[in-house]
N, C-alpha and C positions, 0 to 999 in steps of 0.2 A: 465429334463429341467425346472421343477417347480421352482428350486432355482433361476432362472433368474429374478424372481420378487423381489429379494432382492435389495432394493435401496442402501444399504450400499456398496454392491459389485460394483454396477454401479458407485457410487460416487467415490470409490477408483480407479476404472479403468479410469474414465474421468480425475481425478486429476493427476494421474501418467502420463497420456497422455499429459496433458498440461505442467506439471512441469519437465517431463523427469527424475524423480528421486523418488525412493521409500521413501528416507529419507525426502525430501522436502514435499512429499505428506503426510507423517505421521505427520509432523509438522503442515501442513495446516489443517489437519482433526483432530488433537489432538488424534491420535492413535499411537500405536507402529509400528515400521517397520515390525516385524513379522506378525502383524495383516493385514497390507496392502499387504504384499507378499502373505499371505494366500488367501486373497480375489482375487488377480490377478490370482493365480494358479487355484483357484476354478472356476473362470469365463472361463479360458482357457480350463479347463477340460470339463465344461458344454457345451461349444460351439464347441470344437474341433478345435479352431483357435489359432494359435501362435500369441499372441497379441503384444509382444515386443521382440526386440533383444538387447543384451548388446553390447555397443560400448565403446571405451576409454572415450568418453564424457558423458556417462550415458546410460540410457535406450532410445531406439529409437523405436517408434511405427512402426509395419509392415504395409504393404499395406492392408492386411486383417484386422488388428486392426483398421486402419484409416477408413476403410469402415463401421465399426460398431460403432465407437466412436460417430459419429453424431447422430446415432439412440439412443445411451445411453444418450447423451445430451438432445435429444428431450423428452425422458422418464422423466429425472430429471426436465426439464422445465415444463412438463405437471403436474408432481406431485406438484411442487411449486405453479403452478397456481391453482391446485385443493385445496391445503391447504389454499391459500390466499382467494379463493372464499368461501370456507367453513367457514373460520373465519369471513369473511365479512357478509355472510348470517346469521350467528349466531347472529350478532348484539351485541355481548358481549364484544368486545374489546374496552375498554375505559381506560383513565388514562392519566398520564403525562410522557413524554419522555424528559430526559435531554441529549442533544447531544453536544459533544465537537467538535469544528471546528478549522481548520487551514487554513492558506493562504487566498486566495480570494474565495468568494462563487461560482463564475462562474467556476473556475478550478475544484472544488470538486462537481459540479453539484448539489449544495445544493437547489437551487430554485425548480428544477424539483422534487427532492425527497420530499420536504415539500409540494409542490402542490399536488403530487399524494397521499401523506399520508393524506392530508386534504380531498381529494375527496373520497378516498376509506375507510377511517376510521375517520369520522367526530368526533367521541368520543375521539380521542387522541389529547391532547394538547402538544405542544413542547416548550422547553426552551433551548436556545443556549448559550454555553459558549465558547468564542474564546480564543485561546492561542497558544503557540508553542507546538510542538509534544510531548516533554517530559512531559509538564504540563498536556496534555490531558490524558496520561497514568497514571500519578500520581493521577489526580482527579478521574479517573475510579477506581483505586485500593482503594482510600479513600471513595468511595461511593458517590462522589459529582456529578457524571454524570452517565448515564446508558450505554452509548456507545459513540464512537467518531472516527473521522478521525485523522490520524496521518501519518507523513512521516517517513519511516524507512530506516535504513542502510542495504544494501544487506547482506544476510546471518547472520543477527544479531540474536543471540539466546536469550532465556529467561534468566533473571538474577536469580541466585540461591536464593531460598527462597521466590521468588515472586509468587503471586497467578497466576495460569494459565489463559491465555486469549484465547478467540475464535476470530480468526482474518481472514478476507478475504482480499486478495490483489486486489485492484481495477485497478491499472494502474502502469506502469513503468514511471519513471520521470528522466530526464537528467538535471544535473546542469552544468553550465559553469562559468568560472572566468571572471568577468567584471572589468574594470578599467576606471578611468577618461579619458575624451577625450584627445588625444595627447600622451597617454601612450602606443601606439601600439608596439613600438620597445621594451619597457620594458617587455611586457607580451608575446612576440613572442618566447616562449620557452616552453619546456615540463619538465624543470628541477625544481622540487619542492623546492630545496634548494635556487635557485635564486628567485623564486616567493615568498617563505615564508619570505625572508628578506625585501621585499617591504612593505610599510605601508598597513595594513589591517583593515577593519571595522569588529570587532568581534561581536559575538552573544552569548547569554546565553548558558551554558552547555547543557540545556535541548532542545535546538533547533537542528533541523536536520543539519543545516549548521555546527554547532560546532562539532557534532558527526561525520559527514562525514569527516571533515578536521582532526579531532583528530587521526583517524585511519590511514589516508594517511600520515600525517606528522610524526607520530610515526614510520611508516614503512620506511619513507625516512630519519629518523634520524635528523629532523630539527624542529625548533620552529617558530611559527607564530608571526610576528611582529605586534601586535595589538596596534593601536593608538587611537581607539574609539570603543565604544560599543553601540549597538542598539538592540531592541527587536521587531521591526516591519519592515516588508519588505519595506513599503513605505519610512520609515526613512532611511533605508539602501540605497535605490536607490537615495534618495536626497543627501546623503553624498557622494556617488560615483560621482554623477553629479557635486557636489561642489568641487571635486578634492581631497577629503580626503584620499582615498585609494581604495584597491581592496575588492571584496566580491564575494561569490558564489551567483548565481542567476539561477532560472529556465530558461532553454534554450529558450523557447518561448519569455519570457520577455527580456532576454539578446539580442536576435536577433532584437526585436522591439526597444530596447533602442539604439542599435548600429545604426539602421536606422534613428531613429527620433531625438536622442540626441547626436549622434556621439561618444558614448562611445566605448572604446576599449574592445576587447574580445580575450581571449587566445584561439587560434584555435587548439592548440596541445593537449588540455586536456579536457576531459568530465568526469563527476562524476555521476555514476548511483545511483538512490534511488527508492523507491516505495511508492505509496500512498496506505494506508491500512485503514481498518475500524475494530474496535475491541469492544468487550464487555467481561465481565468476563465469563470464560468458564462455570461456574456453573449457569449462568443466560441465556445461549444461547437459552434455550427452553422456557423462559418466553414469553407468548403470545405477549406482547407489543414489545419486542425486536425481536422476530421471524418475525413479520410482517415488521419491519424495515429492516432486512436483506433480506427478500423476495423482497421488493421494490428496494433495492440497487442492487440486482442481475439483476432485469429487466432493470435498467438504465445503468449498466456497462457490461452486458453480451456481 
C-alpha cells in the first residue's frame, strides 16, 4: 500500500474518471496511453477495487471507484495547496508573467485570477495580451507570452511538428447561430447547406468561430457565404444588429441579445467548444507558471 502515495497515479485516476477515456487523459496529462493504463491497473491492484468498466461509450467509473475518486481529488487538492503555500512562504517567487487573453475578462474570470495572484505573490507582475485564440497559441510558441487562455475545437489534436503544450481545460462552451431581427424564419432549420448560403459575418482563420465552422461546413460539403469580416466580438454583434448577416455567438450572449435586441437565433443547432489555458510543456514546471496554474485550478475546480 506504500505506492498509494504516488501523486502521478492518483492524477491519472482522477483524470480518466473525469474524461472517461484513457486516450483523452493521456493527452491532457501529456503522457502515453500505456503509461495511463499502467497507473490505473497499478492503483486497482493496490486497492483491490475495480475502478472502471468498459462500455461502448468509453470507460465508466464503478460505484467503488466513484467512492474513492473524491478522496483522490482531496489528496491532489491538498498537495496543490501545500505546494502553493510552500512557494509563498519561501518568498522567492518574483518576476513578470505575460498572459494571453481572449473574449471578455468576466467570462474567463480574469479579474479573480489577477487579484489572487497579486495577493498571494506580490512579487509577480503581469502583462496582458488580448487576441483571438489562434493568435494566443502562435504568440505562445513564438515566446511572446508565457501562458494564455484560448477557445478550442473539440477533439482537436496537436499540429504535426509543433512544440508540445501543457493544457488544462477550464470549461465547456456552447456556441449558437444568431441573425438579425426578423430573420427567424430564415434560420429555423438545422440544414447547414441552407444556413451557409445566407449572408455571414466572417472572422479570421485563427479565431475559434472560423475553426469551428470550417470543420462543420467541410463535413456538410458547403461553403460559407461571407459578406463582411470582423476580428472582435463587439463588432460582430454590432454588425448582426445592423442586419448584415449571421454569426456564431456564445450561447449566454446569444440568449441575452435575443431578449434585449430581438435578434433571431437558430434553435436547431448548437456548436460545442472548450475554454482552455496553455503554456509550453517544457515550461510547465517553471515556478512562475506553476503558481499560475495552481491558482487557475482553485478558481475553476
